[in-house]
N, C-alpha and C positions, 0 to 999 in steps of 0.2 A: 536226255540227261545223265554224264558221265558223272561216273563215282571214281577215278579216280582221284589221288590229292597231291599235294605238296608236301611239303613238309611240316604248316600246320592249318588247312582249307583244300577243303572235296573244291574240286573243279565245276562249276554246274555248264558250259560249254570248253570244247575246243577248234575256234576258227581260224579260216583266215579272211586276211581283211584284204583285200582285191584294191591296188594302185591302182586310180581310175581317176579321180577328180577330185573339184575341187569344188567351191555350194555351189555354182553358177551350171555346172555340168551334173552337179546332183540330180539338181532337177529336174533338168531334162531327162535325164534316167528314170526317175519317177514319175514322170507325168508322159514319160514314151515319146512316142513325135509323133507331129501333128495331132488328129485328132483322137483317135489313142488313147487309152488309158493306161495303165499299168498296173497287173492286178490285184499288187503289190503294194496300192495305196492307202497313206495314213493319214494321218486329222495329224497336229499343229499348227498353236497357237503364233502370231505374228512374231510373237519375242522369240522363238525357237526357230520361226525365217532370218530373224536379223540373224541369229548365233550361228543357222547351216551355211548362208550364205558368206563367212565370213572363214568359214574352212574351206584347208586346203592339208587333200588326206598324202598319204606317203607314197617316194615315186616305187616303191619296190611290196609286193605284195607280202602283209604279218601274219604266222599263224601266233596265234594269242591262249593263251589261258582263261578263260573267267569267272572270275568269282563271285557270287553274288555272300553280301558280309553287312552284321552290325554289325555299329561303333564300338558297340561293345568287344565282342570280339577284336578292334582293332588299343584294343587298352586306353578306350576312350571316354569318356562323360555324359552325363547331361548335358546340353548349351555348351557340347565341343565349334568350335567356331572350324570353317571352310579352308584357316591355315593351320590348323590342327590336328583338321582330317586327313589333310595331301602331305602333312609332318609325317603325320602315324602311319606310311602303307610302308612306305621302305624296312624302316624298323621289320615292321609283323611279317614279310614275304611280299607280296604283291605293292602292283605299280600302280602309280594313276593308268585310268587309258585314256586309248585318243582322242581328241578330240573326235571323230566323228563317224567314234566307233556305235553310237546311238545310233543316230540317223539308218547307219547303214544295213543296222542288226534289225531294227523296223522290218527297212524294205527289201530286206529279204526273209522277217518270213521268222525269226531263227529267236526269236524274245515269247513267246504260248503267251497266258497271261500274267510274266510277270509284275512287277512293276516296281519302280527303282528308282534312286535318286544314282549319278551319273558319276563314279570317283575322277575327277579331271582338273585341266588347270583352267579356272571358270575364264566366259569369253564376258568381254566387257560391251556392252547395247546401253539401251536406252529404253523405258519401260513406262508410257508414260510424259514421256520427253522428261524423266527423270535417270542420268547417268546410272547403272547397276550392271555387277557384276551375277553372272549367273553360271549354271549345270546345269546338265539338260534332264526334266525330269520326265520315265519314259514309264505309261501305263499300257502294258499289255492287252491287257482282255478291252478295251477301248479303240487301242491303235493308235494313241495319240501319243507326241512329241512336247512337249513341252515346259517352259526354264520354273528354277528355281531361284530368286535371287538372294545372292552372298554377300551379301557389300559389310562393310566390315559396324564392328554391333549385332548384327546378326550368327543366331545358333542350331543350330540343330539339335533339339531340344530331346529329340524323341532316339532313344541309345537303342533301339526294335526296328527304328528305320530302318531296308534295307538296299544296301549300296549297292553296286558293279567296281568291282576292281579288278587289276587286268598282269599277266604276268606273259612276255611277250617269249617267243620261242631265243630270238635270238641275241644273240649272245653278246653283251655292249663296253668295252673299250672301259681299262677303273682308272681312272685318267688321273 
């Protein structure tokens, strides 16, 4: 765990997110080839599997600082929507995580026993035949990847719930 800081927050980890996969390749790599099983196996729900199947990783490796934050650190109050959470990231000096980050961290054993929601653009899935937009929920203690529905009208009421945000080392154009 790093003790380096950005302007406002302590960096939890700095990682290099490999450029190698889409959802299908992820499951092949996760499950190993043939009868072999990956030693980095983790459990996931059907909804998380559907979310992973829709992912497309970056074409180039990315070095990213990761931050575990509470919503009140972003200036938010109880009952914040996913839109409010996403909008609060950039003014706070952090970015939304790449969508592929949560399953990648679990696969690479980078979670430890941390449990958090992922600050990311939601992914549209169907849960129990109901349309739902979701973010990843990571339970490091049980090495489990789940989803949290964040459809219109749903809020995250506990400002002390831990969320994962990122800050890329790559410079972006200010167009």
